[in-house]
C-alpha angles and dihedrals in degrees: 000000000000119000112247120235101256092206093088102046116128123208089249090056092052095045092047091051091051092048090055090063090059103212097081123099115206118198121190113212121170108290098355142059118219115209117200133184129176092239096049114088091201126032126241115245119201124185116234107254136127099254124034114228106255091224091055090046094049090050092048092050094046104038103027112025099035102028101037107023095036099232120147125238089244092056092049098046092045089061097036106086110184 
């Protein structure tokens, strides 16, 4: 599977991908979304905006989803449609 270019990912794309995994809790609070998972010691906070900054998304994939949750890159990019 080819890695998507993370420059065009919307917040909706990211939240939809996380919902497909099933273990993530997404809490909407004002101008931010808080994303929690049982294996993450600290939640992810994303600001509500149309496009997610590609650097933030890369960091989230590498340090949170792969390192802490234990997902593989293939699993993530299979669900992330952007």
